[in-house]
C-alpha positions as CSV (number, residue, x, y, z in Angstrom):
1,M,9.2,7.1,-3.3
2,S,11.1,8.2,-6.3
3,K,9.5,8.7,-9.7
4,A,12.5,7.4,-11.5
5,G,11.4,5.6,-14.7
6,A,13.2,3.5,-17.6
7,F,15.0,6.7,-18.9
8,D,16.2,7.5,-15.6
9,L,17.5,3.9,-15.1
10,A,19.3,3.8,-18.4
11,S,20.7,7.2,-18.3
12,G,22.0,6.7,-14.6
13,L,23.6,3.4,-15.2
14,G,27.2,3.5,-14.5
15,G,27.0,6.7,-12.5
16,K,30.3,8.7,-13.0
17,I,32.0,5.8,-14.7
18,D,32.3,6.5,-18.5
19,K,29.8,4.4,-20.2
20,T,32.3,2.7,-22.5
21,E,34.0,1.5,-19.1
22,V,30.9,0.1,-17.4
23,L,31.7,-3.4,-18.4
24,S,35.3,-3.1,-17.2
25,A,34.2,-1.7,-14.0
26,V,31.6,-4.7,-13.4
27,E,34.4,-7.1,-14.1
28,K,36.9,-5.4,-11.6
29,Y,34.1,-5.1,-8.8
30,E,33.2,-8.8,-9.4
31,K,36.8,-9.8,-8.9
32,Y,36.7,-8.4,-5.1
33,H,34.3,-11.0,-4.3
34,V,34.2,-14.9,-3.1
35,F,32.3,-16.0,-6.2
36,Y,35.2,-14.8,-8.4
37,G,38.2,-15.8,-6.2
38,G,38.4,-12.5,-4.2
39,E,39.5,-12.2,-0.6
40,E,38.1,-10.4,2.5
41,E,41.6,-8.7,3.2
42,E,41.8,-7.4,-0.4
43,R,38.2,-6.1,-0.1
44,K,39.0,-4.3,3.1
45,A,42.4,-2.8,1.8
46,N,40.5,-1.6,-1.4
47,Y,37.1,-0.7,0.2
48,T,37.1,2.8,-1.1
49,D,37.5,1.6,-4.8
50,M,35.1,-1.3,-4.4
51,V,32.2,0.7,-2.6
52,N,32.6,3.5,-5.2
53,K,32.6,1.2,-8.2
54,Y,29.5,-0.6,-6.5
55,Y,27.4,2.6,-6.0
56,D,28.4,4.0,-9.4
57,L,27.0,0.8,-10.9
58,V,23.9,0.3,-8.7
59,T,22.5,3.7,-7.6
60,S,20.1,4.1,-10.6
61,F,18.8,0.5,-10.0
62,Y,18.2,1.2,-6.2
63,E,16.4,4.5,-7.1
64,F,14.2,2.6,-9.8
65,G,13.1,-0.1,-7.6
66,W,13.4,1.2,-4.0
67,G,12.8,4.9,-4.1
68,E,15.3,7.7,-2.5
69,S,15.9,5.9,0.8
70,F,17.8,2.7,0.4
71,H,17.1,0.8,3.4
72,F,14.9,-1.9,5.0
73,A,12.5,-1.1,7.7
74,A,10.5,-2.9,10.6
75,R,6.9,-3.2,9.3
76,W,3.4,-3.3,10.8
77,K,0.6,-5.3,9.4
78,G,-1.4,-3.1,7.1
79,E,1.6,-0.7,6.8
80,S,2.9,0.0,3.2
81,L,6.8,-0.3,2.4
82,K,6.9,3.5,2.0
83,E,5.1,4.1,5.3
84,S,7.4,1.8,7.1
85,I,10.4,3.4,5.6
86,K,9.2,6.9,6.8
87,R,8.6,5.5,10.3
88,H,11.9,3.9,10.5
89,E,13.6,7.3,9.8
90,H,11.4,9.2,12.3
91,F,12.1,6.5,15.0
92,L,15.8,7.4,14.6
93,A,15.2,11.2,14.8
94,L,13.1,10.6,18.0
95,Q,15.8,8.3,19.6
96,L,18.3,11.2,19.1
97,G,16.1,13.7,20.4
98,L,16.5,15.9,17.4
99,K,15.5,19.6,17.9
100,P,15.3,22.7,15.7
101,G,18.9,24.1,15.5
102,H,20.7,21.0,15.8
103,K,23.6,20.4,13.4
104,V,23.3,16.6,12.6
105,L,25.5,14.3,10.5
106,D,24.3,11.5,8.3
107,V,27.2,9.0,7.8
108,G,26.9,7.3,4.4
109,C,23.9,9.2,3.3
110,G,23.1,7.6,-0.1
111,I,21.1,10.2,-2.3
112,G,19.8,11.7,0.7
113,G,16.4,10.3,1.0
114,P,16.5,9.7,4.8
115,L,18.3,13.0,5.3
116,R,15.5,15.1,3.6
117,E,12.8,13.1,5.4
118,I,14.5,13.5,8.9
119,A,15.4,17.3,8.2
120,Q,12.0,17.9,7.5
121,F,10.5,15.9,10.4
122,S,12.7,17.4,12.9
123,S,13.6,21.0,11.5
124,T,17.2,20.4,11.8
125,S,20.0,21.1,9.6
126,I,21.9,17.8,8.2
127,T,25.0,17.2,6.5
128,G,25.3,14.0,4.4
129,L,28.7,12.4,4.3
130,N,29.2,10.4,1.2
131,N,32.4,9.3,-0.9
132,N,30.4,8.8,-4.1
133,E,30.4,11.7,-6.4
134,Y,27.4,10.4,-8.5
135,Q,25.1,10.0,-5.5
136,I,26.3,13.4,-4.2
137,S,25.5,15.1,-7.5
138,R,21.9,13.2,-7.6
139,G,21.4,14.1,-3.9
140,K,21.9,17.7,-4.4
141,E,19.4,17.7,-7.5
142,L,16.7,16.0,-5.1
143,N,17.4,18.5,-2.3
144,R,16.7,21.4,-4.7
145,I,13.4,19.7,-5.9
146,A,12.5,19.2,-2.1
147,G,13.2,22.7,-1.2
148,V,15.8,21.6,1.5
149,E,19.0,22.9,-0.2
150,K,19.5,25.6,2.2
151,T,19.5,23.5,5.4
152,C,20.7,20.1,3.9
153,D,24.2,19.7,2.1
154,F,26.8,17.0,1.2
155,V,30.3,16.6,1.8
156,K,32.5,14.1,-0.3
157,A,34.7,12.3,2.1
158,D,35.7,8.9,3.5
159,F,34.0,8.1,6.8
160,M,37.3,6.6,8.0
161,K,38.7,10.1,7.7
162,M,36.2,12.8,8.1
163,P,37.1,16.4,7.2
164,F,35.4,17.8,10.2
165,S,36.8,19.4,13.6
166,D,36.5,17.7,16.8
167,N,33.1,17.9,18.6
168,T,31.2,19.5,15.6
169,F,27.8,17.7,15.6
170,D,24.9,17.6,17.9
171,A,23.8,14.3,16.6
172,V,25.2,11.7,14.2
173,Y,23.3,8.8,12.6
174,A,24.0,6.0,10.2
175,I,21.3,3.9,8.2
176,E,22.8,0.6,6.9
177,A,25.9,2.6,5.8
178,T,28.8,1.8,8.2
179,C,28.8,-2.0,7.1
180,H,30.8,-0.6,4.3
181,A,33.6,0.4,6.6
182,P,36.7,-2.0,6.5
183,D,37.0,-1.6,10.3
184,A,34.0,-0.8,12.7
185,Y,36.4,0.6,15.4
186,G,38.2,3.0,13.2
187,C,34.6,4.2,11.8
188,Y,33.1,4.6,15.2
189,K,36.1,6.3,16.7
190,E,35.9,8.9,13.9
191,I,32.2,9.4,14.7
192,Y,33.0,9.7,18.3
193,R,35.5,12.5,17.5
194,V,33.4,14.7,15.6
195,L,30.3,14.2,17.8
196,K,29.9,16.8,20.7
197,P,30.3,15.5,24.3
198,G,27.1,14.4,25.9
199,Q,25.4,13.7,22.6
200,C,24.3,10.7,20.8
201,F,24.9,8.5,17.9
202,A,22.3,6.1,16.6
203,A,22.5,3.4,13.8
204,Y,21.0,0.7,11.9
205,E,23.6,-1.8,11.1
206,W,23.9,-5.0,8.7
207,C,25.0,-7.9,10.8
208,M,25.2,-11.6,11.0
209,T,23.3,-12.8,14.1
210,D,24.3,-15.4,16.7
211,A,22.4,-17.9,14.5
212,F,25.2,-17.6,11.7
213,D,27.6,-20.7,11.6
214,P,30.9,-19.7,9.9
215,N,31.5,-23.5,9.3
216,N,28.0,-24.1,7.7
217,P,28.6,-23.9,3.7
218,E,25.2,-22.8,3.2
219,H,25.6,-19.9,5.7
220,Q,28.7,-19.0,3.9
221,K,27.2,-18.9,0.6
222,I,24.2,-16.7,1.7
223,K,26.8,-14.3,3.4
224,A,28.9,-14.2,0.2
225,E,25.9,-13.4,-1.9
226,I,25.0,-10.4,0.3
227,E,28.4,-9.2,0.2
228,I,28.8,-9.1,-3.6
229,G,25.4,-7.8,-4.2
230,D,25.7,-5.0,-1.6
231,G,29.3,-3.8,-1.9
232,L,30.5,-5.1,1.5
233,P,34.0,-6.0,2.5
234,D,32.6,-8.2,5.2
235,I,29.6,-8.6,7.4
236,R,30.3,-8.2,11.2
237,M,28.5,-10.0,14.0
238,T,26.2,-8.0,16.1
239,R,28.5,-8.6,19.2
240,Q,31.5,-7.0,17.0
241,C,29.5,-3.9,16.5
242,L,28.8,-3.8,20.2
243,E,32.3,-4.1,21.2
244,A,33.6,-1.7,18.8
245,L,31.3,0.9,20.0
246,K,32.6,0.5,23.5
247,Q,36.1,0.4,22.5
248,A,35.6,3.7,20.7
249,G,34.7,5.1,23.9
250,F,30.8,5.2,23.6
251,E,28.3,4.6,26.4
252,V,25.8,2.2,24.9
253,I,22.3,3.2,26.0
254,W,20.4,0.5,24.4
255,E,20.8,-2.0,21.5
256,K,18.5,-4.7,20.0
257,D,18.1,-6.4,16.8
258,L,14.8,-4.7,15.6
259,V,14.0,-7.5,13.3
260,I,12.6,-9.6,16.3
261,D,9.7,-7.2,17.0
262,S,8.7,-6.7,13.3
263,P,5.2,-8.4,12.5
264,V,6.0,-8.3,8.8
265,P,9.2,-10.0,7.7
266,W,11.6,-7.3,6.6
267,Y,12.7,-9.1,3.5
268,L,9.1,-9.5,2.2
269,P,9.5,-6.9,-0.6
270,L,12.3,-9.0,-2.0
271,D,10.6,-12.5,-1.6
272,K,9.6,-14.1,-4.9
273,N,6.5,-15.5,-3.1
274,H,5.3,-12.0,-2.3
275,F,3.4,-9.6,-4.7
276,S,2.6,-6.1,-4.1
277,L,1.3,-3.2,-6.4
278,S,2.6,-0.7,-4.2
279,S,6.2,-2.0,-4.4
280,F,5.7,-3.8,-7.6
281,R,9.3,-3.1,-9.0
282,L,10.7,-5.2,-6.1
283,T,8.5,-8.2,-6.7
284,A,9.7,-11.2,-8.6
285,L,7.4,-10.2,-11.6
286,G,8.8,-6.7,-11.3
287,R,12.3,-7.9,-11.3
288,F,11.5,-9.8,-14.3
289,F,10.3,-7.0,-16.3
290,T,13.2,-4.8,-15.2
291,R,15.8,-7.4,-16.0
292,N,14.2,-7.8,-19.7
293,M,14.0,-4.1,-20.0
294,V,17.6,-3.6,-19.1
295,K,18.5,-6.3,-21.5
296,A,16.6,-4.6,-24.2
297,L,18.2,-1.5,-23.5
298,E,21.5,-2.8,-23.4
299,F,21.0,-4.5,-26.7
300,V,20.2,-1.4,-28.6
301,G,22.9,0.5,-27.1
302,F,20.8,2.9,-24.7
303,A,22.1,1.4,-21.6
304,P,26.0,0.7,-21.3
305,K,27.3,-2.8,-21.8
306,G,27.6,-4.6,-18.5
307,S,24.2,-3.3,-17.2
308,Q,22.6,-6.8,-17.2
309,R,25.7,-8.1,-15.2
310,V,24.8,-5.4,-12.5
311,Q,21.2,-6.7,-12.3
312,D,22.6,-10.1,-12.0
313,F,24.5,-9.5,-8.9
314,L,21.6,-7.6,-7.3
315,E,19.5,-10.4,-8.0
316,K,22.0,-12.6,-6.2
317,A,22.0,-10.2,-3.4
318,A,18.2,-10.3,-3.2
319,E,18.2,-14.2,-3.0
320,G,21.1,-13.9,-0.1
321,L,19.1,-11.2,1.8
322,V,15.9,-13.2,1.8
323,E,17.4,-16.6,2.7
324,G,19.5,-14.8,5.4
325,G,16.2,-13.4,6.7
326,R,14.3,-16.7,6.6
327,K,17.0,-18.5,8.6
328,E,17.5,-15.7,10.8
329,I,21.3,-15.6,10.3
330,F,21.3,-11.9,9.1
331,T,19.8,-8.6,10.1
332,P,19.7,-5.3,8.4
333,M,18.5,-3.3,11.6
334,Y,20.6,-4.1,14.5
335,F,19.9,-0.8,16.1
336,F,21.9,0.9,18.9
337,L,21.9,4.4,20.5
338,A,25.1,5.3,22.0
339,R,26.3,8.5,24.0
340,K,29.6,10.3,23.9
341,P,30.4,11.0,27.6
342,V,30.2,14.6,28.8
343,S,34.0,14.2,29.7
344,G,34.6,12.6,26.4
345,S,37.6,13.6,24.1
346,R,39.5,12.2,21.2
């Protein structure tokens, strides 16, 4: 887990946004979402701006509370959050059959926590694709600290328009990242294009489950809380992701919502009724301390104005995620393994 402290949190708030413009960026980001009158089509049309603003604003919060790997994981009893996250990443590498010498693409890599873990676990070279400049600069620094800068790198680009030649990679994966795409088919088709024929794409997707009722106001509220708190233009149904994969040309080897087999609820770290010293910053008490620390840092001018507002919509996300998990209408780990046919072409 990251050793980021209060200074790192405060100094990183806003990412590459000028510190005097953070509040304005927060206000613009909020207006994309339902709670502030925003529309889904506007979020999809402006997904690059929306997602970039989101990650500039929240990355230091994520690293402070979550570590270097910004994702959930199925978890066994007696297993720590840190251990489950590593196992979740190793599972992905094993499903892809990664081997030394493979050239791998991480689509939507964040600051590269999974990238570094999987590269070290599988002895592969991994390229992280990310459209956020702040996350890439932070990822490069962490690569250097981990000693993987010669085998792992980052490319700044939109995963809807990748700057790679056809048939470039031996494997592609995405961990809770392609949910930011405005169109699943368009994103998967680009992944299909850059993947070598006969090779595989694996992902964990954020999805609404079949239990989600679009006509239920409470379900809609939970969905909207997750969208604003996590920078999402929309949240697709699991079946929509599956259909988009097939339309893109992939052969689906297997797919499953891995939440079903998790003995420990995936949302437990965010549950206000749960307490853990090992993931203290994610608990209700830990978030209370963080909220008041950010309030104090903003008051004295060490953190930019608007920092509290970011903390607020992250709290809203946590509430939506927990309720979505409890009601089983949302999953952060709809997993699939899909192959590009040997005869596959663009």
